[in-house]
A tleap script that builds the chain and sets N, CA, C and O, in Angstrom:
source leaprc.protein.ff14SB
mol = sequence {
  NMET ASP GLN SER GLU ALA GLN LEU ARG ARG
  CYS LEU VAL ASP LEU CYS LYS ILE ALA ALA
  ASP LEU ASN CYS PRO SER ASP ASP ASP THR
  ASP ARG ALA ARG THR GLU GLY TYR ARG ASP
  GLY ILE ARG PHE ALA VAL ALA PHE ILE GLU
  GLY SER TRP PRO GLY ASP LEU ALA GLY PRO
  GLU MET PRO LEU PRO ARG HIE CGLU
}
set mol.1.N position { 91.333 135.363 111.197 }
set mol.1.CA position { 92.748 134.333 110.533 }
set mol.1.C position { 93.774 135.568 110.223 }
set mol.1.O position { 93.713 136.711 109.771 }
set mol.2.N position { 94.422 134.968 110.561 }
set mol.2.CA position { 95.994 135.204 110.871 }
set mol.2.C position { 96.644 135.106 109.572 }
set mol.2.O position { 95.929 135.035 108.572 }
set mol.3.N position { 98.319 135.091 109.428 }
set mol.3.CA position { 98.608 134.866 107.745 }
set mol.3.C position { 98.563 133.436 107.552 }
set mol.3.O position { 97.960 132.840 106.660 }
set mol.4.N position { 99.854 132.538 109.263 }
set mol.4.CA position { 99.742 131.848 109.663 }
set mol.4.C position { 98.706 131.024 109.477 }
set mol.4.O position { 99.045 129.886 109.153 }
set mol.5.N position { 97.512 131.221 109.577 }
set mol.5.CA position { 96.309 130.578 109.724 }
set mol.5.C position { 96.274 130.281 108.434 }
set mol.5.O position { 96.290 129.119 108.029 }
set mol.6.N position { 96.191 131.922 107.220 }
set mol.6.CA position { 95.777 131.269 106.093 }
set mol.6.C position { 96.531 130.700 105.309 }
set mol.6.O position { 96.175 130.584 104.137 }
set mol.7.N position { 97.847 130.163 105.765 }
set mol.7.CA position { 98.869 129.963 104.513 }
set mol.7.C position { 98.592 127.957 104.898 }
set mol.7.O position { 98.705 127.037 104.088 }
set mol.8.N position { 98.250 127.879 106.285 }
set mol.8.CA position { 98.175 126.087 106.617 }
set mol.8.C position { 97.020 125.889 105.960 }
set mol.8.O position { 96.914 124.816 105.367 }
set mol.9.N position { 95.676 127.036 105.889 }
set mol.9.CA position { 94.209 126.828 104.684 }
set mol.9.C position { 94.496 125.843 104.019 }
set mol.9.O position { 94.124 124.670 104.022 }
set mol.10.N position { 95.750 126.886 102.991 }
set mol.10.CA position { 96.044 126.754 101.681 }
set mol.10.C position { 96.575 125.559 101.563 }
set mol.10.O position { 95.995 124.811 100.775 }
set mol.11.N position { 97.829 125.007 102.297 }
set mol.11.CA position { 98.033 123.694 102.506 }
set mol.11.C position { 97.336 122.329 102.478 }
set mol.11.O position { 97.521 121.234 101.947 }
set mol.12.N position { 96.449 122.906 103.297 }
set mol.12.CA position { 95.634 122.025 103.644 }
set mol.12.C position { 94.581 121.537 102.548 }
set mol.12.O position { 94.123 120.435 102.244 }
set mol.13.N position { 94.454 122.448 102.227 }
set mol.13.CA position { 93.882 122.620 100.607 }
set mol.13.C position { 94.229 121.833 99.425 }
set mol.13.O position { 93.603 121.183 98.587 }
set mol.14.N position { 95.581 122.155 99.684 }
set mol.14.CA position { 96.356 121.862 98.580 }
set mol.14.C position { 96.843 119.953 98.485 }
set mol.14.O position { 97.271 119.679 97.364 }
set mol.15.N position { 96.824 119.073 99.194 }
set mol.15.CA position { 96.706 118.311 100.253 }
set mol.15.C position { 95.200 117.721 100.089 }
set mol.15.O position { 95.077 116.542 100.421 }
set mol.16.N position { 94.609 118.062 99.850 }
set mol.16.CA position { 93.277 117.197 99.782 }
set mol.16.C position { 93.204 116.997 98.012 }
set mol.16.O position { 93.237 115.960 97.348 }
set mol.17.N position { 93.082 118.575 97.538 }
set mol.17.CA position { 93.826 118.048 96.598 }
set mol.17.C position { 94.519 116.966 95.402 }
set mol.17.O position { 94.135 116.412 94.372 }
set mol.18.N position { 95.736 117.041 96.196 }
set mol.18.CA position { 96.617 116.132 96.087 }
set mol.18.C position { 95.837 114.551 96.305 }
set mol.18.O position { 96.488 113.665 95.752 }
set mol.19.N position { 94.974 114.214 96.783 }
set mol.19.CA position { 94.579 113.032 97.413 }
set mol.19.C position { 94.234 112.188 97.073 }
set mol.19.O position { 94.166 110.976 97.274 }
set mol.20.N position { 93.670 113.847 95.740 }
set mol.20.CA position { 91.991 113.240 95.352 }
set mol.20.C position { 93.044 113.310 93.585 }
set mol.20.O position { 92.068 113.038 92.886 }
set mol.21.N position { 93.317 113.348 93.341 }
set mol.21.CA position { 94.196 113.307 92.626 }
set mol.21.C position { 95.355 112.119 92.382 }
set mol.21.O position { 96.191 112.393 91.521 }
set mol.22.N position { 95.435 111.314 92.804 }
set mol.22.CA position { 96.648 110.508 93.569 }
set mol.22.C position { 95.736 109.508 92.583 }
set mol.22.O position { 94.569 109.721 92.910 }
set mol.23.N position { 95.758 108.852 91.882 }
set mol.23.CA position { 95.931 107.017 90.689 }
set mol.23.C position { 97.105 106.238 90.615 }
set mol.23.O position { 98.272 106.612 90.499 }
set mol.24.N position { 96.553 104.906 90.715 }
set mol.24.CA position { 98.082 104.336 90.463 }
set mol.24.C position { 97.127 103.349 89.138 }
set mol.24.O position { 96.125 102.666 88.926 }
set mol.25.N position { 98.912 104.197 88.275 }
set mol.25.CA position { 98.766 103.991 86.514 }
set mol.25.C position { 99.502 102.301 86.426 }
set mol.25.O position { 99.749 101.829 85.317 }
set mol.26.N position { 99.717 101.722 87.356 }
set mol.26.CA position { 99.933 99.958 87.698 }
set mol.26.C position { 98.635 99.177 87.879 }
set mol.26.O position { 97.822 99.212 88.803 }
set mol.27.N position { 98.653 98.554 86.895 }
set mol.27.CA position { 97.649 97.054 87.396 }
set mol.27.C position { 98.133 96.409 88.320 }
set mol.27.O position { 97.299 95.721 88.909 }
set mol.28.N position { 99.201 96.345 88.713 }
set mol.28.CA position { 99.295 95.470 90.317 }
set mol.28.C position { 97.826 95.866 91.436 }
set mol.28.O position { 97.198 96.921 91.533 }
set mol.29.N position { 97.645 94.540 92.167 }
set mol.29.CA position { 97.119 95.079 93.258 }
set mol.29.C position { 97.543 95.556 94.367 }
set mol.29.O position { 96.856 96.138 95.207 }
set mol.30.N position { 99.240 95.222 94.440 }
set mol.30.CA position { 99.916 96.257 96.021 }
set mol.30.C position { 100.254 97.131 94.544 }
set mol.30.O position { 100.770 96.462 93.649 }
set mol.31.N position { 100.118 97.852 94.409 }
set mol.31.CA position { 100.755 99.119 93.788 }
set mol.31.C position { 99.927 100.387 94.252 }
set mol.31.O position { 100.268 101.474 94.719 }
set mol.32.N position { 98.197 99.583 93.805 }
set mol.32.CA position { 96.993 99.654 93.508 }
set mol.32.C position { 96.435 99.971 95.239 }
set mol.32.O position { 95.880 101.058 95.399 }
set mol.33.N position { 96.540 99.292 96.165 }
set mol.33.CA position { 96.253 99.090 97.693 }
set mol.33.C position { 97.462 100.481 98.564 }
set mol.33.O position { 97.214 101.227 99.511 }
set mol.34.N position { 98.716 100.338 97.740 }
set mol.34.CA position { 99.347 101.440 98.317 }
set mol.34.C position { 99.506 102.642 98.101 }
set mol.34.O position { 100.162 103.388 98.829 }
set mol.35.N position { 99.034 102.909 97.269 }
set mol.35.CA position { 98.459 104.714 96.610 }
set mol.35.C position { 97.593 105.046 96.850 }
set mol.35.O position { 97.586 106.277 96.839 }
set mol.36.N position { 95.446 104.041 97.466 }
set mol.36.CA position { 94.755 103.988 98.466 }
set mol.36.C position { 94.816 104.089 99.826 }
set mol.36.O position { 93.977 104.711 100.476 }
set mol.37.N position { 96.113 103.299 100.484 }
set mol.37.CA position { 96.436 104.332 101.259 }
set mol.37.C position { 97.666 104.392 101.835 }
set mol.37.O position { 98.365 103.562 102.416 }
set mol.38.N position { 97.868 106.257 101.384 }
set mol.38.CA position { 98.682 107.083 100.340 }
set mol.38.C position { 97.442 107.779 100.853 }
set mol.38.O position { 97.275 108.242 101.981 }
set mol.39.N position { 96.452 107.774 99.652 }
set mol.39.CA position { 95.095 108.851 99.558 }
set mol.39.C position { 94.002 108.621 100.738 }
set mol.39.O position { 92.918 109.158 100.507 }
set mol.40.N position { 94.081 108.083 101.669 }
set mol.40.CA position { 93.304 107.533 102.911 }
set mol.40.C position { 93.965 108.500 104.192 }
set mol.40.O position { 93.550 109.413 104.906 }
set mol.41.N position { 95.453 107.602 104.003 }
set mol.41.CA position { 96.552 108.697 105.152 }
set mol.41.C position { 96.686 109.938 105.007 }
set mol.41.O position { 96.713 110.658 106.006 }
set mol.42.N position { 96.842 110.655 103.271 }
set mol.42.CA position { 96.478 112.322 103.573 }
set mol.42.C position { 95.052 112.880 103.985 }
set mol.42.O position { 95.162 113.872 104.705 }
set mol.43.N position { 93.745 112.509 103.722 }
set mol.43.CA position { 92.707 112.716 103.909 }
set mol.43.C position { 92.143 112.596 105.653 }
set mol.43.O position { 91.099 113.036 106.136 }
set mol.44.N position { 93.140 111.921 106.249 }
set mol.44.CA position { 93.284 111.305 107.725 }
set mol.44.C position { 94.051 111.956 108.239 }
set mol.44.O position { 94.041 112.009 109.469 }
set mol.45.N position { 94.962 112.664 107.516 }
set mol.45.CA position { 96.092 113.694 108.489 }
set mol.45.C position { 95.068 115.049 108.323 }
set mol.45.O position { 95.101 115.544 109.450 }
set mol.46.N position { 94.350 115.729 107.646 }
set mol.46.CA position { 93.894 116.722 107.043 }
set mol.46.C position { 92.901 117.448 107.937 }
set mol.46.O position { 92.578 118.582 108.290 }
set mol.47.N position { 92.495 115.732 108.163 }
set mol.47.CA position { 90.671 115.508 108.787 }
set mol.47.C position { 91.884 116.070 110.256 }
set mol.47.O position { 91.956 117.277 110.487 }
set mol.48.N position { 92.525 115.311 110.902 }
set mol.48.CA position { 92.799 115.342 112.112 }
set mol.48.C position { 93.549 116.911 111.998 }
set mol.48.O position { 92.986 117.537 112.896 }
set mol.49.N position { 94.369 117.684 111.449 }
set mol.49.CA position { 95.017 119.197 111.548 }
set mol.49.C position { 93.717 119.956 111.904 }
set mol.49.O position { 93.502 120.750 112.820 }
set mol.50.N position { 92.700 119.368 110.665 }
set mol.50.CA position { 91.271 120.409 111.308 }
set mol.50.C position { 90.304 120.511 111.769 }
set mol.50.O position { 89.352 121.283 111.652 }
set mol.51.N position { 90.631 119.355 112.565 }
set mol.51.CA position { 89.600 118.854 112.842 }
set mol.51.C position { 87.769 118.678 113.131 }
set mol.51.O position { 86.919 118.901 113.993 }
set mol.52.N position { 87.896 118.214 111.973 }
set mol.52.CA position { 86.479 118.641 110.581 }
set mol.52.C position { 86.100 116.979 110.662 }
set mol.52.O position { 85.162 116.647 109.936 }
set mol.53.N position { 86.613 116.113 111.314 }
set mol.53.CA position { 85.959 114.692 111.724 }
set mol.53.C position { 84.134 114.576 111.807 }
set mol.53.O position { 83.748 115.267 112.750 }
set mol.54.N position { 83.349 114.116 111.312 }
set mol.54.CA position { 82.006 113.945 111.782 }
set mol.54.C position { 81.421 113.572 113.023 }
set mol.54.O position { 80.940 112.439 113.026 }
set mol.55.N position { 81.320 114.324 114.240 }
set mol.55.CA position { 80.436 113.468 115.024 }
set mol.55.C position { 81.230 113.124 115.964 }
set mol.55.O position { 80.937 113.657 117.034 }
set mol.56.N position { 82.292 112.313 116.000 }
set mol.56.CA position { 83.271 111.675 116.713 }
set mol.56.C position { 83.711 111.685 117.480 }
set mol.56.O position { 84.602 110.835 117.452 }
set mol.57.N position { 83.677 112.195 118.350 }
set mol.57.CA position { 84.810 113.515 119.725 }
set mol.57.C position { 86.522 112.546 119.202 }
set mol.57.O position { 87.654 113.026 119.159 }
set mol.58.N position { 86.169 111.404 118.948 }
set mol.58.CA position { 88.019 110.948 119.010 }
set mol.58.C position { 88.993 110.989 117.728 }
set mol.58.O position { 89.968 110.240 117.669 }
set mol.59.N position { 88.625 112.061 116.530 }
set mol.59.CA position { 88.772 112.214 116.013 }
set mol.59.C position { 88.412 110.718 114.750 }
set mol.59.O position { 87.778 109.709 115.058 }
set mol.60.N position { 89.023 110.998 113.377 }
set mol.60.CA position { 89.105 110.025 112.243 }
set mol.60.C position { 89.642 108.771 112.597 }
set mol.60.O position { 90.298 108.663 113.633 }
set mol.61.N position { 89.529 108.244 112.187 }
set mol.61.CA position { 89.672 106.282 112.110 }
set mol.61.C position { 91.052 106.646 111.239 }
set mol.61.O position { 91.133 107.192 110.139 }
set mol.62.N position { 92.186 106.112 112.184 }
set mol.62.CA position { 93.583 105.670 111.256 }
set mol.62.C position { 93.431 105.127 110.283 }
set mol.62.O position { 92.505 104.316 110.268 }
set mol.63.N position { 94.118 105.276 109.225 }
set mol.63.CA position { 94.160 103.925 108.156 }
set mol.63.C position { 95.129 103.491 108.262 }
set mol.63.O position { 96.221 104.058 108.310 }
set mol.64.N position { 94.842 102.239 108.324 }
set mol.64.CA position { 95.736 100.502 108.787 }
set mol.64.C position { 97.056 100.048 107.414 }
set mol.64.O position { 96.633 99.444 106.428 }
set mol.65.N position { 98.203 100.314 107.475 }
set mol.65.CA position { 98.333 99.139 106.560 }
set mol.65.C position { 97.474 98.152 105.792 }
set mol.65.O position { 96.459 97.462 105.888 }
set mol.66.N position { 98.721 98.567 104.760 }
set mol.66.CA position { 97.392 96.879 103.826 }
set mol.66.C position { 97.876 95.797 103.584 }
set mol.66.O position { 98.656 96.120 102.689 }
set mol.67.N position { 98.026 94.514 103.741 }
set mol.67.CA position { 98.739 93.373 103.981 }
set mol.67.C position { 97.950 91.885 102.589 }
set mol.67.O position { 96.866 91.316 102.458 }
set mol.68.N position { 98.791 91.869 102.139 }
set mol.68.CA position { 98.648 90.976 100.824 }
set mol.68.C position { 97.807 89.675 101.688 }
set mol.68.O position { 97.446 88.666 101.083 }
savepdb mol mol.pdb
quit
């Protein structure tokens, strides 16, 4: 693994930590849904870049926007 690959790996690990730590301080359903959407989007991006989705050659399912 060269230096740029190692740096990318560290960035992806950091993004996973950010997604895991995302919490919505509000009790508002819209804010909570938005936060969950951000978390799902980050996880999708990391899985897509890593190519780590389990068993599905098409890749992970892209999260869709949440509407009321």
